[in-house]
C-alpha positions in Angstrom: -0.1 21.2 15.9 -2.0 18.7 18.1 -1.4 14.9 18.1 -4.4 14.2 15.8 -3.1 16.7 13.2 0.3 15.1 13.3 -1.2 11.6 13.0 -3.2 12.7 9.9 -0.2 14.4 8.4 1.9 11.3 8.9 -0.7 9.0 7.4 -1.2 11.4 4.5 2.5 11.3 3.8 2.4 7.5 3.6 -0.7 7.5 1.3 1.0 10.1 -1.0 4.2 8.1 -1.1 2.5 4.8 -2.0 0.2 6.5 -4.5 3.2 8.2 -6.2 5.2 5.0 -6.6 2.2 3.0 -7.9 1.2 5.7 -10.4 4.8 6.1 -11.6 4.8 2.4 -12.4 1.5 2.6 -14.2 -0.4 0.5 -11.6 -4.2 1.0 -11.7 -4.7 2.1 -8.0 -7.2 3.9 -5.8 -7.4 4.5 -2.1 -10.4 2.9 -0.3 -12.6 2.3 -3.3 -12.4 2.3 -7.1 -13.8 5.4 -8.7 -14.8 5.9 -12.3 -14.6 3.4 -15.1 -13.3 0.0 -13.9 -10.3 -1.3 -15.8 -8.9 -4.6 -14.7 -6.7 -5.5 -13.0 -6.8 -2.8 -10.3 -5.7 -2.2 -6.7 -7.5 -0.6 -3.8 -5.6 0.5 -0.8 -6.3 0.6 3.0 -3.9 1.8 5.7 -3.8 0.8 9.4 -1.6 2.3 12.1 0.0 -0.6 14.0 2.4 1.2 16.2 2.0 4.6 17.9 4.4 7.5 18.1 6.9 7.1 20.9 10.0 9.0 22.1 11.8 7.8 19.0 9.4 9.5 16.7 8.7 6.3 14.7 5.2 5.3 13.7 4.4 2.0 12.0 1.7 1.2 9.5 0.4 -1.7 7.4 -0.7 -0.9 3.9 -3.1 -3.4 2.5 -3.6 -3.6 -1.3 -6.6 -5.5 -2.6 -6.2 -6.5 -6.2 -9.2 -7.4 -8.4 -9.4 -9.0 -11.9 -12.0 -10.8 -14.0 -9.6 -13.0 -16.0 -10.3 -16.7 -15.7 -6.8 -17.4 -14.4 -5.4 -15.1 -11.6 -1.9 -14.9 -13.2 -2.3 -11.2 -13.9 -2.9 -10.6 -10.2 0.1 -12.7 -9.2 2.2 -10.7 -11.7 0.9 -7.5 -10.2 1.9 -8.7 -6.7 5.4 -9.5 -8.0 5.6 -6.0 -9.5 4.6 -4.4 -6.2 7.2 -6.5 -4.5 9.9 -5.2 -6.9 8.8 -1.6 -6.2 9.0 -2.1 -2.4 11.7 -4.8 -1.9 11.4 -7.0 1.1 15.1 -6.6 1.9 16.0 -2.9 2.3 12.6 -1.6 1.3 12.1 1.7 -0.5 13.5 4.6 1.5 11.7 7.9 0.9 12.4 11.4 2.2 9.2 13.3 3.1 8.6 16.6 4.8 9.9 16.6 8.4 11.2 13.0 8.2 11.5 9.8 6.2 9.9 6.5 5.7 10.7 3.0 4.6 8.1 0.9 2.8 8.6 -2.8 2.1 6.7 -5.8 0.8 5.5 -8.2 3.5 3.4 -10.9 1.9 0.7 -11.8 -0.7 -2.4 -13.8 0.0 -3.9 -15.2 -3.2 -7.4 -16.5 -3.8 -9.3 -14.3 -1.4 -13.1 -15.1 -1.6 -15.2 -12.4 -3.2 -18.6 -13.4 -1.9 -21.3 -14.1 -4.5 -19.3 -12.8 -7.5 -17.5 -16.0 -8.4 -16.0 -14.5 -11.6 -14.1 -11.8 -9.7 -10.6 -12.8 -8.6 -9.1 -11.1 -5.5 -5.6 -11.0 -4.0 -4.2 -9.2 -1.0 -0.7 -7.6 -0.9 0.6 -6.4 2.4 3.2 -3.6 2.7 4.8 -2.5 6.0 5.8 1.1 6.7 7.9 2.9 9.2 7.6 6.6 9.3 9.9 8.8 11.4 10.6 12.4 12.2 13.9 14.0 11.3 16.2 13.4 8.4 17.4 10.3 6.6 
């Protein structure tokens, strides 16, 4: 398997792990863009590789969750961010076994009140997760 296929597999494992945890906790989530009927609030995810594979076999990622809602107050979005933080604790993180290795995902920070351009009735928040993915067992 070439480096590109390994990279895609590792990223796919992270995507699947985050998706599984959010869905198990009944979080309205999609990767990259919302599909189908929009039900607020919802999260849309993006993933970025921040550290490359090295001899240790560890790859690092940032997982950005953009939350959207149309309520006048953004309290539902802040509550959603707190729920995500509880799913991926800042201290200790969420340790997951995946094929050919493991990963730890933890909450990093929330940025509230992100501008949404011309749609002033749409509230947006960003929730950042950090991920370390490694080869081998837990």
